[in-house]
C-alpha positions, -999 to +999 in steps of 0.1 A: +111+241-016+115+239-054+100+212-076+134+200-086+167+195-068+151+187-035+165+161-012+142+131-008+149+105+019+135+071+009+133+047+039+130+011+030+151-011+006+124-034-007+109-034-042+087-004-037+113+016-019+138+010-047+113+019-074+104+051-056+140+060-051+146+055-089+116+076-096+128+105-074+161+104-093+143+106-126+124+136-112+157+155-107+161+151-070+189+142-047+180+109-032+190+095+002+182+058+002+182+041+036+177+004+045+188-020+072+202-049+052+239-046+047+240-071+018+213-052-001+232-019+005+264-035-010+245-049-039+230-015-048+262+004-043+287-020-059+266-039-085+237-014-091+212-042-085+186-052-059+182-088-070+166-098-037+135-076-044+138-064-080+155-093-099+167-085-134+164-047-132+195-025-136+196+004-112+208+039-120+245+041-109+237+074-092+214+056-067+234+050-035+222+033-004+231+038+033+225+021+065+229+053+085+194+068+092+209+100+105+228+105+072+197+097+052+175+122+070+201+150+071+188+180+051+158+160+038+130+180+023+106+151+022+106+116+037+091+086+020+083+059+046+083+027+027+082+001+055+055-025+055+024-014+074+029-036+104+065-024+107+058+013+102+055+022+139+091+011+146+104+030+116+086+062+126+099+058+162+135+056+148+130+087+127+122+108+158+151+129+167+166+128+132+141+146+110+133+183+112+098+190+124+086+208+092+096+179+069+066+160+054+064+123+060+047+104+031+034+070+039+040+046+010+026+014+026-010+002+026-027-013+056-041-008+091-021-016+122-033-051+132-030-048+170-045-013+175-067-006+145-048+026+139-045+041+104-009+046+093-013+084+094-023+082+130+009+063+138+030+090+122+012+117+141+016+100+174+054+099+172+060+130+149+032+154+159+049+184+142+056+168+109+030+171+081+017+137+069+008+125+035+002+091+018+010+078-017-013+051-030-028+038-063-025+011-090+013+005-092+035-025-094+071-019-082+086-036-113+066-013-136+076+018-118+113+007-116+113+002-153+099+036-159+066+024-173+036+048-173+020+049-138-006+072-121-011+074-084-027+096-057-009+116-032-031+127-003-029+149+028-055+166+050-045+199+035-052+204-002-022+227-005+002+202+010-013+174-012-008+195-043+028+204-033+037+167-026+021+156-059+043+182-078+074+171-059+069+134-064+058+134-100+084+124-125+086+113-162+062+084-166+050+088-130+020+111-126+007+121-092-028+134-086-035+152-054-063+146-029-073+162+005-091+130+015-063+113+034-085+088+052-102+077+020-069+071+003-056+051+032-087+029+036-089+022-002-053+011-002-057-011+029-089-028+020-081-036-016-054-059-003-080-080+016-103-081-015-074-092-037-070-122-014-107-130-019-104-126-057-073-148-058-090-175-037-120-176-060-096-179-090-075-205-073-105-226-064-115-226-101-149-210-095-148-190-128-145-155-140-181-147-132-176-155-095-144-135-094-162-104-110-190-107-084-165-110-055-146-079-066-177-058-073-195-067-040-162-063-022-159-028-035-193-021-020-179-032+014-148-009+009-171+021+003-192+013+033-163+011+056-147+042+042-179+061+045-180+053+082-147+071+086-159+102+067-142+094+034-154+111+003-172+087-021-154+100-051-120+091-036-130+054-036-140+057-073-105+070-081-070+056-084-065+048-048-097+029-046-113+014-077-081+018-097-059-001-073-086-027-068-087-034-105-050-039-107-046-059-076-075-083-081-065-093-116-028-101-117-005-127-103+021-099-099+000-088-068+013-105-037-022-105-022-038-120-053-010-146-054-016-154-017-053-159-024-045-182-053-025-204-031-053-203-004-079-213-030-058-241-044-050-254-010-012-252-016+013-244+012+013-207+022+046-208+042+073-189+024+051-168+002+061-131-002+046-107+023+010-099+016-002-069+036-039-081+033-032-111+055-025-087+085-052-063+075-081-088+071-086-094+108-086-058+119-108-048+089-134-074+098-133-063+134-138-026+125-168-036+103-183-056+131-178-029+157-194-003+134-223-027+124-212-026+087-222-055+065-189-068+052-194-106+045-165-109+020-140-092+044-153-114+072-150-146+050-114-137+041-105-133+078-120-167+086-103-184+057-070-170+067-076-182+103-083-217+089-119-218+102-137-215+069-131-233+036-134-215+003-163-237-008-182-230+025-174-193+021-190-191-013-220-211+000-225-186+029-223-156+005-248-171-019-273-180+008-274-146+024-309-130+024-319-114-010-319-077-012-316-048-037-281-043-051-278-008-035-287-020+001 
């Protein structure tokens, strides 16, 4: 497969899927862009807009959308699965029977399946055992990528050769992909940073100050590394784009849906109707994983209980500050 003029199937018509489809076009590829919503398909094909998810951004007229999954996957050299984490299983099940067995499937969502505790790569392998699996993650807002602003991400796979190939394939002008063979580390970093962004947003929303927010993010990063290490992740992966880099972006901007959700939580404003925040679904399973593995993760646990309505932000801070004193590296 050559670097250019490959056929990339982008499955998912939200903001991130649209941004990645535009990026693939800029990289010189043929793009098959699939989504379920007929109105969004019409808006893209007729008006070259996706106002529902990317308001105010003009799309390349060459970008065409389809609602036919078989058409999208025909002749595909690479599949980008851009469904939300909790919907990924259904999408992968639909792909079965349409995609050739040697075509890589790249996961472009961040999360852990809430009901099973499965990593997203495990879900793909269960339904598509013969397809190579990768993941794309890192500090990236869909609006920035769609506008062609400079962005760097990580593309991971268990095989260093496959990761390097996918990084070359998916890189484009202003969109630089670094490769990694630590798939589990990249997945966990992407999933847990969403939970910590809710914590950072809640602290900000409650007006607890920049010092408290910095402490929450820093100590939350320690929890992320502990949990990742229990899965065999490489420490340096968490210090990179898909860990620390993504955490920095997500925990400091209202553009982040997870941070915005935390802001509303901290302010005590209604949560109904807010855009999908993957960290809401991930918090409970992340807290359960930490408890089952006897990993100290008090911030993750506090976010889970705040989302469940059993812990107020003020009480959460009180609990964290009253924990037994210890060295910073314990």
